C-alpha positions in Angstrom: 0.0 0.0 0.0 1.3 3.4 -0.9 2.4 5.7 2.0 1.6 9.3 2.1 3.1 12.0 4.4 1.5 12.0 7.8 1.9 15.7 8.5 -1.8 16.5 7.9 -2.8 13.9 10.5 -0.3 15.2 13.1 -1.5 18.8 12.4 -5.1 17.6 13.0 -4.1 16.2 16.4 -2.2 19.3 17.2 -5.3 21.4 16.4 -7.4 19.3 18.8 -4.8 19.7 21.5 -4.6 23.5 21.0 -8.4 23.6 21.2 -8.2 22.0 24.6 -5.6 24.5 25.8 -7.6 27.4 24.5 -10.6 26.6 26.8 -10.8 29.8 28.9 -10.1 29.4 32.5 -10.5 31.6 35.6 -7.3 32.1 37.4 -7.6 32.1 41.2 -4.5 32.9 43.3 -4.4 31.4 46.8 -1.8 30.6 49.4 -1.6 26.9 50.1 -1.2 25.8 53.7 -0.3 22.5 55.2 1.4 19.4 53.7 0.3 19.0 50.0 2.6 16.1 49.2 1.0 13.3 47.2 1.1 10.9 50.1 -0.9 13.3 52.3 -3.2 14.8 49.7 -6.9 14.2 50.3 -8.7 11.9 47.9 -10.8 13.7 45.3 -14.5 13.3 45.4 -17.1 14.1 42.7 -19.8 16.6 43.2 -22.8 17.3 41.0 -23.5 21.0 40.9 -26.0 23.2 39.0 -25.1 26.6 37.6 -27.5 28.3 40.0 -25.8 26.6 43.0 -22.4 27.5 41.7 -23.4 31.1 41.3 -24.9 31.3 44.8 -21.8 29.8 46.4 -19.6 32.1 44.4 -21.5 35.2 45.5 -21.6 34.0 49.2 -17.8 33.3 49.4 -16.4 36.1 47.2 -14.0 38.4 49.2 -14.6 41.3 46.9 -18.3 41.3 47.6 -17.6 41.1 51.3 -15.4 44.2 51.0 -18.3 45.8 49.1 -20.6 45.0 51.9 -18.2 46.7 54.3 -18.2 49.8 52.2 -22.0 49.8 52.2 -21.9 49.7 56.0 -19.5 52.6 56.1 -21.7 54.6 53.7 -24.7 54.0 56.0 -22.7 55.1 59.0 -21.7 58.3 57.1 -25.4 59.0 56.5 -26.1 58.7 60.2 -23.2 61.0 61.0 -24.6 63.6 58.6 -28.1 63.3 60.2 -26.7 63.6 63.7 -25.5 67.2 62.8 -29.2 68.2 63.3 -29.1 67.1 66.9 -28.2 69.5 69.7 -24.8 69.8 71.2 -24.7 69.4 75.0 -21.4 70.2 76.8 -20.7 70.0 80.5 -17.7 71.4 82.3 -16.6 71.9 85.8 -13.6 72.7 88.0 -12.4 72.5 91.6 -9.4 74.5 92.7 -7.7 74.5 96.1 -6.2 78.0 96.9 -3.7 79.3 99.4 -4.8 82.2 101.6 -5.1 85.0 99.1 -5.1 88.7 99.7 -8.5 89.9 98.7 -9.2 93.6 98.5 -12.8 94.5 97.5 -13.4 97.9 95.9 -17.1 97.8 96.9 -18.7 97.9 100.3 -20.2 94.7 101.6 -22.7 96.5 103.9 -23.1 99.3 106.3 -20.2 99.7 108.5 -17.9 97.6 106.4 -14.8 99.2 105.1 -13.1 98.6 101.8 -10.8 96.1 103.3 -11.6 92.4 102.5 -9.4 91.1 105.2 -12.3 89.4 106.9 -12.9 87.1 104.0 -11.1 83.7 103.9 -11.3 81.9 100.5 -9.3 78.7 100.3 -11.2 76.8 97.5 -13.3 77.4 94.5 -15.7 75.0 92.7 -18.0 75.6 89.7 -19.8 73.7 87.0 -21.8 74.6 83.9 -23.9 72.9 81.2 -24.3 74.5 77.7 -26.7 73.3 75.0 -26.9 74.5 71.4 -29.5 73.5 68.8 -28.6 74.5 65.2 -31.4 76.4 63.4 -29.6 77.5 60.2 -26.2 76.8 59.0 -26.2 77.9 55.4 -28.0 74.7 54.3 -24.8 72.8 55.1 -26.6 70.2 57.2 -29.4 69.7 54.8 -27.3 69.2 51.7 -24.7 67.2 53.7 -27.4 64.7 54.5 -28.5 64.6 50.8 -24.9 64.1 49.6 -24.3 61.2 52.1 -27.5 59.5 51.0 -26.7 59.7 47.3 -23.2 58.4 48.0 -24.7 55.5 50.0 -26.9 54.6 47.0 -23.8 54.9 44.7 -21.8 52.5 46.9 -24.7 50.0 46.8 -24.8 50.2 43.0 -21.0 49.7 42.8 -21.5 46.6 44.9 -24.1 45.4 42.4 -21.6 46.0 39.6 -19.0 43.9 41.4 -21.7 41.2 41.9 -22.4 41.1 38.1 -18.7 40.5 37.5 -18.4 37.8 40.1 -21.4 36.0 38.6 -20.0 36.2 35.1 -16.6 34.8 36.4 -18.4 32.0 38.1 -20.4 31.2 35.0 -17.2 31.2 32.9 -15.4 28.9 35.3 -18.5 26.6 35.3 -18.5 26.6 31.5 -14.8 25.9 31.4 -15.3 22.7 33.5 -18.3 21.7 31.4 -16.2 22.0 28.1 -13.3 20.1 29.6 -15.5 17.2 30.7 -17.1 17.1 27.2 -13.7 17.1 25.6 -12.6 14.3 28.0 -15.6 12.2 27.1 -15.0 12.6 23.4 -11.3 11.9 23.6 -11.9 8.8 25.8 -14.4 7.5 23.2 -11.9 8.2 20.4 -9.1 6.6 22.4 -11.2 3.4 22.7 -11.9 3.4 19.0 -8.2 4.0 18.2 -7.3 1.1 20.6 -9.6 -1.2 18.7 -8.2 0.0 15.4 -4.7 -0.9 16.6 -5.8 -4.4 17.5 -7.5 -4.8 14.1 -4.3 -3.5 12.3 -2.2 -5.9 14.4 -4.3 -8.8 13.2 -4.1 -7.6 9.6 -0.3 -7.3 9.9 0.0 -10.9 11.2 -2.0 -12.1 8.2 0.2 -10.2 5.8 -2.6 -7.9 4.8 -1.1 -4.6 6.2 2.3 -3.0 6.1 4.1 -2.6 9.4 4.5 1.1 8.8 0.7 1.5 8.6 0.4 -0.3 12.0 3.0 2.2 13.4 0.8 5.1 12.2 -2.2 3.7 14.0 -0.1 3.2 17.2 1.2 6.7 16.9 -2.3 8.0 16.6 -3.3 6.1 19.7 -0.3 7.6 21.7 -1.2 11.1 20.6 -4.8 10.7 21.6 -3.7 9.4 25.0 -1.3 12.4 25.5 -4.1 14.8 24.5 -6.4 13.1 27.0 -3.8 13.4 29.8 -3.4 17.1 29.1 -7.2 17.7 29.2 -7.5 15.7 32.4 -4.8 17.8 34.0 -6.5 21.0 32.9 -9.7 19.7 34.3 -8.1 19.1 37.7 -6.6 22.6 37.8 -10.0 24.1 36.8 -11.7 22.2 39.6 -9.1 23.6 42.1 -9.8 27.1 40.8 -13.5 26.5 41.0 -13.3 25.1 44.5 -11.4 28.1 45.8 -14.0 30.4 44.2 -16.9 28.6 45.8 -15.3 28.1 49.2 -15.3 24.3 48.9 -12.5 21.7 49.5 -9.8 21.8 46.8 -10.1 18.1 46.1 -13.7 18.5 44.9 -14.2 17.4 41.3 -17.2 19.1 39.8 -19.7 17.6 37.5 -21.7 20.4 35.9 -25.4 20.0 35.0 -25.7 19.7 31.2 -29.2 21.2 31.4 -27.5 24.5 32.2 -26.1 24.6 28.6 -29.2 23.7 26.7 -29.3 25.4 23.3 -31.9 28.2 23.7 -32.9 30.9 21.3 -32.7 34.5 22.6 -34.3 37.4 20.9 -33.5 41.1 20.9 -31.8 43.6 18.6 -28.6 45.5 19.3 -30.6 48.7 19.8 -32.9 46.9 22.3 -30.0 45.5 24.2 -28.4 49.0 24.5 -31.7 50.3 25.9 -31.8 47.5 28.4 -28.2 48.3 29.4 -29.0 52.0 29.9 -32.0 51.0 32.1 -30.2 48.4 34.2 -26.4 49.0 34.4 -25.7 49.7 38.1 -22.5 51.5 37.3 -24.4 54.0 35.2 -26.9 54.7 38.0 -24.0 54.8 40.4 -22.5 57.8 38.5 -25.9 59.4 38.4 -26.1 59.3 42.2 -22.5 60.5 42.5 -23.4 63.5 40.3 -26.4 64.2 42.6 -24.1 63.9 45.6 -21.6 66.3 44.1 -24.4 68.8 43.4 -25.5 68.6 47.0 -21.9 69.0 48.2 -21.5 72.1 46.0 -24.6 73.6 47.6 -23.3 72.8 51.1 -20.0 74.4 50.2 -21.8 77.6 49.1 -23.6 77.6 52.4 -20.4 78.7 54.0 -21.1 82.2 52.7 -24.1 82.4 55.1 -24.1 83.0 58.9 -25.0 80.3 61.4 -27.9 80.6 63.8 -28.5 78.5 66.8 -30.7 78.4 70.0 -28.5 78.2 73.1 -29.1 77.5 76.7 -27.1 76.8 79.8 -26.9 76.2 83.5 -24.2 77.5 85.9 -23.5 76.6 89.5 -20.6 77.9 91.6 -19.5 77.7 95.2 -16.8 79.9 96.8 -17.0 79.1 100.6 -17.3 82.2 102.9 -17.8 84.3 99.8 -20.5 83.3 97.3 -22.8 80.4 96.2 -24.6 80.4 92.8 -27.4 78.0 91.9 -30.3 77.9 89.5 -28.5 80.2 87.1 -30.2 79.3 83.8 -29.8 81.1 80.5 -31.6 80.8 77.2 -30.8 82.8 74.0 -30.1 82.9 70.4 -26.6 82.8 69.0 -25.5 84.2 65.6 -22.1 83.4 64.1 -20.5 84.6 60.9 -17.0 83.9 59.6 -16.1 87.0 57.7 -13.1 85.1 56.3 -15.5 82.9 54.3 -16.0 85.8 51.9 -12.5 85.3 50.4 -11.9 81.6 51.4 -15.0 79.9 50.3 -14.5 80.7 46.6 -11.7 78.2 46.2 -13.7 75.5 47.9 -16.6 76.2 45.6 -14.3 75.9 42.5 -13.0 72.6 43.8 -16.5 71.3 44.3 -17.4 72.3 40.8 -14.4 70.6 39.4 -15.4 67.3 41.2 -18.9 67.7 39.8 -17.4 68.2 36.3 -15.3 65.0 36.7 -18.3 62.9 37.5 -20.2 64.4 34.5 -17.3 63.6 32.1 -17.2 60.1 33.6 -20.8 59.6 32.8 -20.2 60.5 29.2 -17.3 58.1 29.0 -19.3 55.4 30.6 -22.1 55.9 28.0 -19.6 55.3 25.2 -18.2 52.3 27.1 -21.6 50.7 27.5 -22.2 51.2 23.7 -18.9 49.5 22.9 -19.3 46.6 25.4 -22.9 45.9 24.4 -22.0 45.9 20.7 -19.0 43.7 21.2 -20.9 41.2 23.4 -23.9 41.2 21.0 -21.7 40.5 17.9 -19.8 37.8 19.8 -23.0 36.1 20.7 -24.2 36.2 17.1 -20.9 34.9 16.0 -21.0 32.0 18.5 -24.5 31.1 17.3 -23.4 31.1 13.6 -20.4 28.9 14.5 -22.7 26.4 16.2 -24.7 26.2 13.0 -21.6 25.7 10.9 -20.1 23.1 13.2 -23.4 21.2 13.2 -23.0 20.9 9.4 -19.3 20.1 9.8 -20.2 17.1 12.0 -22.5 15.7 9.2 -19.8 16.3 6.6 -17.0 14.8 8.7 -19.1 11.8 9.7 -20.0 11.1 6.1 -16.4 11.7 5.0 -15.1 9.2 7.6 -17.7 6.6 6.5 -16.7 6.9 2.8 -12.9 6.9 3.6 -13.3 3.9 5.8 -15.1 2.0 3.1 -12.4 3.0 0.6 -9.7 1.9 3.1 -11.4 -1.5 3.5 -11.1 -1.8 -0.3 -7.5 -0.7 -0.4 -8.4 2.6 -2.2 -7.0 5.0 0.3 -4.0 5.0 2.6 -3.9 4.6 6.4 -2.9 8.3 6.7 -6.1 9.3 4.9 -8.2 7.1 7.2 -6.6 8.6 10.3 -7.0 12.1 8.9 -10.7 11.5 8.4 -11.0 10.1 11.9 -9.3 13.2 13.4 -11.5 15.5 11.3 -14.6 13.8 12.7 -13.3 14.1 16.3 -12.4 17.8 15.7 -15.8 18.5 14.3 -17.5 16.9 17.3 -15.4 18.8 19.8 -15.9 22.1 17.9 -19.6 21.6 17.9 -19.9 20.9 21.7 -17.5 23.7 22.5 -19.4 26.1 20.3 -22.7 25.3 22.0 -21.2 26.1 25.4 -19.5 29.2 24.0 -22.9 30.5 22.7 -24.4 30.2 26.2 -21.4 31.9 27.8 -21.5 34.6 25.2 -25.1 35.3 26.0 -24.3 35.4 29.7 -21.6 38.0 28.9 -24.2 40.0 27.0 -26.5 39.9 30.0 -23.6 41.1 32.2 -22.8 44.1 30.1 -26.6 44.8 29.9 -26.8 44.7 33.7 -29.4 41.9 33.9 -27.2 38.9 34.8 -27.7 39.0 38.5 -31.5 39.6 38.1 -31.7 36.3 36.1 -30.2 34.3 38.9 -32.2 36.1 41.5 -35.4 35.1 39.7 -34.2 31.4 39.6 -33.8 31.2 43.4 
């Protein structure tokens, strides 16, 4: 039988191997503790997991979201601080002093017959105490707009946390899809490896009967070895992907995940590019976060301008004093109105107002930039989804063509009309087409999830599935 170059066959196997390596993975960095030697490593165990369960665990165990929750708590505390400025201030002070024997000379008469000398008074200690209260009435609107600004910033922080949540969910979905594709590839490679093993046995029998050249048997054995090597690489990638996934979900590292294939059912999704952009503008939390930051900057600007105005407060106090052998004061209550104005604000506040305006302008420019970014991200995600769907359709046809091509080539090989290399090439093409189709189906689902993320609806989808 004539021999042909086997470079096309090897290139086919190489392309399959590269497809396995190009499966996207989520990189998780973690510090390992304890003895991780093979002898002491825990035994892996399989765990069936749905996409919804993975997303929920990912959200619950993500450190970035825990940090976001801490920021929300801080923002709520800042609102309470701003609101507390409306409450009265109450201050108490007092003092007790021990004195020596002072020389006291009074310039007023203490009664009839008394001279101007105070030599008859002995003062050796003094004690007094006072309580002062002040209730702000008007402070140039600083308190009012300070509260408004704090509330808008609180809402902005909550929306930023929701943006982080969208990203965490998308990363979890990508990691889940990565494991799904690797398992699919493992199943296909194992099935192909079994077929290749049987082919080697058949070729060995043919060689023994003198019906096949030894070189053709070597080609089949080489094909078997390459399939086994590819399978080993995919199994290794699967183990690493499971470790990454386990760290993301807060589960033991030895967990081997088995995704639910129902999560990757081929569904049709409607919507035009324009409609998806409208959805994004109505749901993107980072867009509404900037809106609230703009409102906060406006309120902060008004509060800063309030420094031009005087402050008005209702004041009250109580004083008590005791100077033995001289004077005792009790029930000294005072109530009044206090007016305060910092004249220096006339030439100092202008710079503060300009700084507040600059911060407001920065937020407004960021809004314009974000609008452009949303347009680009939605367009890219939408086109990628359409491309993934078209690839799935093409790969479906490719499977039919590759299957038929292998059937014809195998019949020709059985009739000594084609070489062993051509048969192996047809087999690799069939395997490649099957892998491409299964990968493209998963990629289409992942592309749609990415479209939902950039449209700001991904977290809502999983909230509705709880």
